[in-house]
C-alpha atoms as a printed R data frame, in Angstrom:
    type eleno elety resid chain resno       x       y      z
1   ATOM     1    CA   MET     A     1  12.930  -4.616 45.392
2   ATOM     2    CA   THR     A     2  12.292  -7.919 43.617
3   ATOM     3    CA   ASP     A     3   8.683  -7.886 44.836
4   ATOM     4    CA   PHE     A     4   8.176  -4.566 43.089
5   ATOM     5    CA   ASN     A     5   9.886  -5.827 39.923
6   ATOM     6    CA   ASP     A     6   7.818  -9.017 39.985
7   ATOM     7    CA   ARG     A     7   4.631  -7.015 40.385
8   ATOM     8    CA   GLU     A     8   5.660  -4.683 37.570
9   ATOM     9    CA   ARG     A     9   6.362  -7.635 35.247
10  ATOM    10    CA   ALA     A    10   3.027  -9.212 36.173
11  ATOM    11    CA   GLU     A    11   1.202  -5.952 35.380
12  ATOM    12    CA   GLU     A    12   3.010  -5.650 32.058
13  ATOM    13    CA   ALA     A    13   2.125  -9.250 31.185
14  ATOM    14    CA   LYS     A    14  -1.526  -8.656 32.099
15  ATOM    15    CA   PHE     A    15  -1.613  -5.501 29.979
16  ATOM    16    CA   ALA     A    16  -0.131  -7.402 27.025
17  ATOM    17    CA   ARG     A    17  -2.707 -10.208 27.398
18  ATOM    18    CA   ASP     A    18  -5.555  -7.701 27.655
19  ATOM    19    CA   GLU     A    19  -4.363  -5.834 24.551
20  ATOM    20    CA   GLU     A    20  -4.010  -9.075 22.600
21  ATOM    21    CA   MET     A    21  -7.532 -10.134 23.613
22  ATOM    22    CA   LEU     A    22  -8.927  -6.736 22.589
23  ATOM    23    CA   PHE     A    23  -7.197  -7.066 19.216
24  ATOM    24    CA   ARG     A    24  -8.636 -10.560 18.718
25  ATOM    25    CA   ILE     A    25 -12.132  -9.413 19.719
26  ATOM    26    CA   ASN     A    26 -12.001  -6.502 17.279
27  ATOM    27    CA   ALA     A    27 -10.718  -8.702 14.461
28  ATOM    28    CA   ARG     A    28 -13.461 -11.275 15.119
29  ATOM    29    CA   ARG     A    29 -16.050  -8.496 15.373
30  ATOM    30    CA   ASN     A    30 -14.948  -7.094 12.025
31  ATOM    31    CA   ARG     A    31 -15.100 -10.521 10.391
32  ATOM    32    CA   LEU     A    32 -18.629 -11.039 11.747
33  ATOM    33    CA   LEU     A    33 -19.578  -7.541 10.635
34  ATOM    34    CA   GLY     A    34 -18.232  -8.253  7.170
35  ATOM    35    CA   ALA     A    35 -20.333 -11.424  6.990
36  ATOM    36    CA   TRP     A    36 -23.389  -9.438  8.127
37  ATOM    37    CA   ALA     A    37 -22.838  -6.823  5.416
38  ATOM    38    CA   ALA     A    38 -22.133  -9.483  2.779
39  ATOM    39    CA   GLU     A    39 -25.440 -11.143  3.592
40  ATOM    40    CA   ARG     A    40 -27.210  -7.810  3.131
41  ATOM    41    CA   MET     A    41 -25.469  -7.429 -0.240
42  ATOM    42    CA   ASN     A    42 -26.477 -10.986 -1.253
43  ATOM    43    CA   LEU     A    43 -22.901 -12.188 -1.788
44  ATOM    44    CA   ASP     A    44 -22.210 -15.900 -2.193
45  ATOM    45    CA   SER     A    45 -20.108 -17.829  0.348
46  ATOM    46    CA   ALA     A    46 -16.742 -17.292 -1.393
47  ATOM    47    CA   GLU     A    47 -17.450 -13.583 -1.851
48  ATOM    48    CA   THR     A    48 -18.606 -13.364  1.769
49  ATOM    49    CA   GLU     A    49 -15.342 -14.841  3.044
50  ATOM    50    CA   ALA     A    50 -13.276 -12.475  0.900
51  ATOM    51    CA   TYR     A    51 -15.392  -9.491  1.902
52  ATOM    52    CA   ALA     A    52 -15.154 -10.343  5.624
53  ATOM    53    CA   LYS     A    53 -11.354 -10.436  5.281
54  ATOM    54    CA   SER     A    54 -11.387  -7.060  3.534
55  ATOM    55    CA   VAL     A    55 -13.343  -5.563  6.445
56  ATOM    56    CA   VAL     A    56 -10.729  -6.892  8.883
57  ATOM    57    CA   GLN     A    57  -7.998  -5.333  6.692
58  ATOM    58    CA   ALA     A    58  -9.852  -2.008  6.577
59  ATOM    59    CA   ASP     A    59  -9.462  -1.674 10.340
60  ATOM    60    CA   PHE     A    60  -5.710  -1.205  9.899
61  ATOM    61    CA   GLU     A    61  -6.088   2.030  7.901
62  ATOM    62    CA   GLU     A    62  -6.441   4.280 10.953
63  ATOM    63    CA   ALA     A    63  -7.001   4.054 14.688
64  ATOM    64    CA   GLY     A    64 -10.570   3.549 15.836
65  ATOM    65    CA   ASP     A    65 -13.628   2.188 14.097
66  ATOM    66    CA   GLU     A    66 -14.304   5.003 11.639
67  ATOM    67    CA   ASP     A    67 -12.372   3.314  8.811
68  ATOM    68    CA   VAL     A    68 -14.499   0.173  9.131
69  ATOM    69    CA   ILE     A    69 -17.746   2.139  9.318
70  ATOM    70    CA   ARG     A    70 -16.759   4.200  6.281
71  ATOM    71    CA   LYS     A    71 -15.951   1.050  4.283
72  ATOM    72    CA   LEU     A    72 -19.171  -0.729  5.227
73  ATOM    73    CA   LEU     A    73 -21.349   2.297  4.602
74  ATOM    74    CA   GLY     A    74 -19.758   2.944  1.219
75  ATOM    75    CA   ASP     A    75 -19.970  -0.693  0.132
76  ATOM    76    CA   LEU     A    76 -23.553  -1.175  1.311
77  ATOM    77    CA   VAL     A    77 -24.761   2.038 -0.334
78  ATOM    78    CA   SER     A    78 -22.902   1.151 -3.557
79  ATOM    79    CA   ALA     A    79 -24.654  -2.226 -3.543
80  ATOM    80    CA   GLY     A    80 -28.027  -0.503 -3.273
81  ATOM    81    CA   VAL     A    81 -28.693  -1.522  0.327
82  ATOM    82    CA   ASP     A    82 -30.808   0.975  2.252
83  ATOM    83    CA   THR     A    83 -28.764   1.611  5.409
84  ATOM    84    CA   ASP     A    84 -27.233   4.366  7.484
85  ATOM    85    CA   GLU     A    85 -24.366   4.866  9.903
86  ATOM    86    CA   SER     A    86 -26.473   4.257 13.008
87  ATOM    87    CA   GLU     A    87 -27.543   0.822 11.720
88  ATOM    88    CA   ILE     A    88 -23.903  -0.077 11.081
89  ATOM    89    CA   ARG     A    89 -22.867   1.122 14.546
90  ATOM    90    CA   SER     A    90 -25.673  -0.960 16.120
91  ATOM    91    CA   ALA     A    91 -24.554  -4.025 14.171
92  ATOM    92    CA   MET     A    92 -20.967  -3.323 15.238
93  ATOM    93    CA   GLU     A    93 -21.968  -3.284 18.909
94  ATOM    94    CA   ALA     A    94 -23.932  -6.515 18.542
95  ATOM    95    CA   LYS     A    95 -21.083  -8.231 16.706
96  ATOM    96    CA   ALA     A    96 -18.607  -7.074 19.379
97  ATOM    97    CA   VAL     A    97 -20.686  -8.853 22.029
98  ATOM    98    CA   GLU     A    98 -20.921 -11.948 19.833
99  ATOM    99    CA   ALA     A    99 -17.169 -11.905 19.163
100 ATOM   100    CA   ARG     A   100 -16.365 -11.600 22.882
101 ATOM   101    CA   ARG     A   101 -18.688 -14.524 23.679
102 ATOM   102    CA   GLN     A   102 -17.132 -16.665 20.955
103 ATOM   103    CA   LEU     A   103 -13.581 -15.968 22.129
104 ATOM   104    CA   MET     A   104 -14.435 -16.507 25.789
105 ATOM   105    CA   GLY     A   105 -16.062 -19.808 24.813
106 ATOM   106    CA   GLU     A   106 -12.850 -20.899 23.094
107 ATOM   107    CA   ALA     A   107 -10.683 -20.100 26.107
């Protein structure tokens, strides 16, 4: 019975580590995405840092990526940047890969 309990605890620990890593990847992706959008809006370095943090915060509004996409699209359009949802989704995918590589490099 202890073998089963040990295996169950190991699976739970692995799940927790995987979920934490996914959270960290998404947070890093959102920060990178915020920096990408800030560059397109010609923000200075202090504004870029603040904007990147606001993109990370936007991800907590609802489950999934739609809240982040909505924020970026609204902010970019308001700033007069010619963009659309598909461009933002493409950037999001690219930044997710970059974020994963950065975090795996740190480990």
